[in-house]
N, C-alpha and C positions, 0 to 999 in steps of 0.2 A: 581814221576813227579814233576818238579818245577813249580813255578808260570808262568814263561815265556812260558814254554811248554804248560801249560794249556791255556794261552792267545792265543797262536798260533792255538791250536786245536779248541778252541771255535770260533775264527774268521773263520777258514776253514769251520766248520760245518754251521755257520750262513751265510757265503758268498755263500755256496752251495744252500741255500734256494733261492737265487737270480737267480738261473737258471730258475725258473718259471717266465715267462714274467710279470705276474700280480704282483708278489712280487717285482720284479726288478723295475717295473714302480712306485709302491708305495714308495719304498725306494728312488728312484731318486726324486720323487715329494717332499717327506718329507725333504730330504737333501737340495734340492733347496730352499724350503720355509723357512727352518731354517737358511739359510746362513746369517751370521753376525747378527743373532737374529731378522731378518726382520719380520718373522711370529709373534713373541711375541711383537715387537714394534707396529706392526699394530694392534694386538689384544688389547694392552693397550690403544692405541689411540681410537680405536672403543669403548672400555669400557668407556673411559672418555666422549666420545660423547653421548653414550647411557644412562649413569648413571650420570647425571649432579649433583646430590646430593653428589656423592662421586668422583667428577671429579679430585680433587687434589690427592686423594688416588690412583686412577688409574694412574695418571701421575707419581706419585712418585714410584709406583710399576713398571712402565715402565722404569723409571730411574734406579731403582735397578737392573732390568733385564739387561739393557744395561751396567751398571757398572760391573755386574758379568761377562758378556761377555768380556769386556775389561780386567778384572782381569785375565781371563783364557788365553787371548792372551799374557799377560805379563808373566804368568807362562810358557807358551809354549816357549817363547824366552829364558827363563832360562834353562829349562829342555832339550829341543831340541831332544826329542825322535823321531826317524823316524817312519813313518807310516808303516803298515804291507806291506812287500815286497813279501810275499809268496803267495798272492792271487791277482787276477786281479780285480782292483777296478771297481765298477759300475759307479762312478761319478768322476769328476775332483774336486780337492780341491784347496782352496785358498792358502794353504801353505804346506810345507813339513813336518811339525811337528805334532805329534799326541797327546801328553800329556800336559794337559787334553783336552778332547773333548769340544770345545767351543759351539758346538750345544747342547751337554748335559748340559753344564753350564747354558746357557740362557734358555733352556727348563725347567730345574728344578727350576731356579729362578722364572720363570713365573708361574710354577705350584704352588709354595708356595705363591707368592705374589697375583696372581689373584685368586687362590683358596680361599685365606683368604677374598677376596671380593665377594665370592659367585659364582665363575665360575668353577664348578667342572669338566666341560668337558675339561678344560685345562690339567688336570692330565693325562688322557689316551692319549691325543694327544702328550703331552710331552714325555710320555713313548714310544710312537710310533716313535717319532723323535730320541730318544736315540737308540732304536733298529735298526732304519734305518741305522745308522752309522756303525753298525756291519755287517748288511746284505750287505751294500755297500762295505764292505771290507776296509774301510779307518781308522778304529780305533780298538784297542784292548779293551776287556771288562774293563780292569783296567783304560783305558783312559776315558771311558764313566762313570764308577763309580766315578772316581775322579772329573770329570767335574760336574756330578750331585751333588756330595757332596759340591763342591765349590759353585754352584748355589743356592742350598737349604740353605746353611749356610749364604750366602750373603743376601738372602731375609729374613731369620729369624732375622739376626742382624739388618736389617733395618725395621723390622715390625712396631715398635713404631713410627718411623719417617714417614713411609708410611701412617699410619692412623691418623697422626696429633699429636701424642704424642711427648714427648721429645726424642731427638736422643739417 
């Protein structure tokens, strides 16, 4: 079995989980909240408002998250991988291209950046957003893995800048 076949089978299995209305509702809500990194930008702004002592770090973490999202959109324009066509999607998407998952990119960037600021609840929420893209049938596992890697790498590379150190 090749990697593409495994990607197709995994999407089929996880998309079937969306037959449960509760699972489908959660996948739709997480997909909607994560659109264009909105959930993570809102979380970063809320963190900056609540934690005045580290306001700049929260805002820089938010900028890193948004930057990671933009980077993923650029990669999508280059790679141009189509979304899974063998399953019925649960959600509409902003674009036709699948690789990498921009939802996963911004989620992983936020998990790394905001997790470093003491917000551990971001990590499981980010994982749920990543999983929602598979359950929704709009990404292959390799899209989500690549997006998560891009997001985490972006946040790690910007960690010193985020906390006020040298870039």
